[in-house]
N, C-alpha and C positions, 0 to 999 in steps of 0.2 A: 413448463411452469417455473422451474428453477432458474432458467435463463432469464425469464421475464422479471423475476424477483431481483436477480442480480443487476439487471439493467436499471431497475427502479431504485437501486441503492439499498435494498433490503438484503444485505450480505448474510445475516444470520438466518433469515428465512430460506434463502437460496441454499445455504450450506446444509440445513436440515433435510431438504429434499435431495440434494446431491448425496448426502450420507446414506439416506434410505436406498437410493439407487445403487450406490456402491455395495451396500450390504446384500442386496438382491443378486448383484452380479457375482459377488464372492461366494454366495451360496451355490450359484450355478457352477462356478469354478470347482467347488468341492464335489459336486455331483457328477459333473461331466468333464473328465480330463481333457485338456486342450482348449477349454473355453477361456477366452480372454476378455477382460474388462475393456469396454470401448475407450479408446484413447481420448476422444473428445470429452467424455464424462470425467475422466481423471484430470484432464487439463483444466476444465472449468472448475472442478472442485478445488484444485490446487490454487487457482487464481483467487477464489473466494477466501480460502484459508489465509492467503497472504494479505488480503484486505482486512482480515480480522486480527492480523498480527500474530498468527499461529505459524511462525516461520519454521519451527522444528518439524511440523507436519507438511507444510506447503513445499518447502525446497526439495526434500527427497521425492515427494510425489511428482513434482514437475521435472526433476532431473530424470526420473524414470520415464516420463513421457518423452523427453528429448532423446533419451537413449533408444527408445522404441521407434521414434519417428524423427530421425536427425535432419531430415530434409525439409521440415515444415518450419518456415521462418517465424510464424506466430507463436509456436511453442517455445522457441528460444526467447522471444519477447516476454512471454509469461514468466519464464524462469528468471530472466534478467530483472524483471520488475520485482519479483519476490526477493531476490538477492539484494536489490537496491533498498527496498523497504527494510530489510534486515541490517542495513548499513554495511553489507559485504560488497563494497564498491568495486574492487578489482575483479571479482568473480562476475559481478553484474555487467561490467564493461565487456568482458569476454563473451558473455552470452548475447549481449546486444550487438556486439560486433559480428558475431556469427549470423544473427538474424539479418543484418545488413549485407553480409556476404551472400546469403541466399537470395535476398531481394534488395538490391541497391536502392530501389525507390520506395522502400517501406518507411513511410513518413512517421508512423507511430514509434517505430524502433529508433529512428534518428532522433526524435524528440526525447524519448526516454533516455537515450544515451547522453544527450546534452544535459538533461536534468541530473542524471547520475553523476556526471563529471563535475557539474556545478556544485552539487551537494557534497561530493567528496572533497573538493577544494575548501569549502567552508568548514566542513567537519574537522579537517586536519588542523584548522586554526583554533579550534575550541579546546579548552582544558577539559579534563574529566568532569562529568556532571556531579554536582553536590547540592545538598539542601541549602536554601538560603542564598543561592548565587544571585548576582544583580539581575534585575529585570531585563536590561539590555542584552545580557548574555543569554538569558532564558529565551528571549525573542529570537535570537540568532539560531539557537538550538531548535526551537519550534519550526523555524523556517526550513531547516534541513528536512525535517519530517514532512512538512507540507510539500516540498519539492518532489520528494520521492514517493509521495502518495500514501504515507502511513498517517492517515488523517486522524485516527483515534488517538494516537500518541500526541500528534500535533495539537489536538483540541485540549488535552489536559495541560500542556505547556502554555498554550495561549491563555487559558483561564488563569493560570498562575500569574502570567504577565498582567492581565487585566486587573487582578486583585492586588498586585504588588504596589506598595507605597512609593517605591522609587521608579516606577514606570514613567518614562518621559513621553512626550507627544509622538516621537518617532516610533517607539515601541507600541503605543496604543493604536497608532495609525496602521501599523503592520497587522495588529490583531484584528482591526476592522476589516482589512482586506482578506485576511484568512477566513473570517466569519462569512464574508460574501461568497468565497469560493466553496466553503463547506455547505452553505445553503444551496448553492447551485448544484452540487453533486448529490447531497443527501436530502435536501428539503429541510423542514423543521424537525429537529431531534432534541432529546434532552440536553445533549452537549451544546448544540447551537443556541438553545434557549438560555442555558446557564451563562454562556459567553456573552450573549446579547445583553442579558440582565446586568452582568458585571460591567460591561462597557457603558451601558446606560447610566449606571451609578456614577461612573467616572465623569461622564459628560455633565451629569446633573450637579 
């Protein structure tokens, strides 16, 4: 059930179920020495935590998964994805490179590595974030979060762009594309409705 919720984009619902499963497994660990929490359960929980932006929890959990099963390419992808979302680009690249070493034809890992490198290059050009920065700069920052899959943070920044008085046609067009992608991934959510409303006001 948790996996189904995750695939439907309900990360918070999935995490609730994963957390319940982890609690049950840890209770068994306490009662029965030698009992181990299933690796796949830990990997899936870590991936969902990273989708929710809870990197302080996701990265150690996924690093433990990789340490326990270093020969599984998908686990390195999960760790690399979480690190990239946390803007830890060099560590992400290393994890994604390891996934490709284990499986040279792993398309998802190759795509994730390309996105991570692209995001790293753009992020390096950006000054530290500050309140009241120009909309064009805000849009470039939002694009980085969009590329690495940290869509919650991207949605907040895109909404700032849509509401900014100095947002030009290029920035607003980028926000429209971001809205389409977020709807494709999550469907209609409060964040997509807020962004759609702000963009509609600008068009009107």
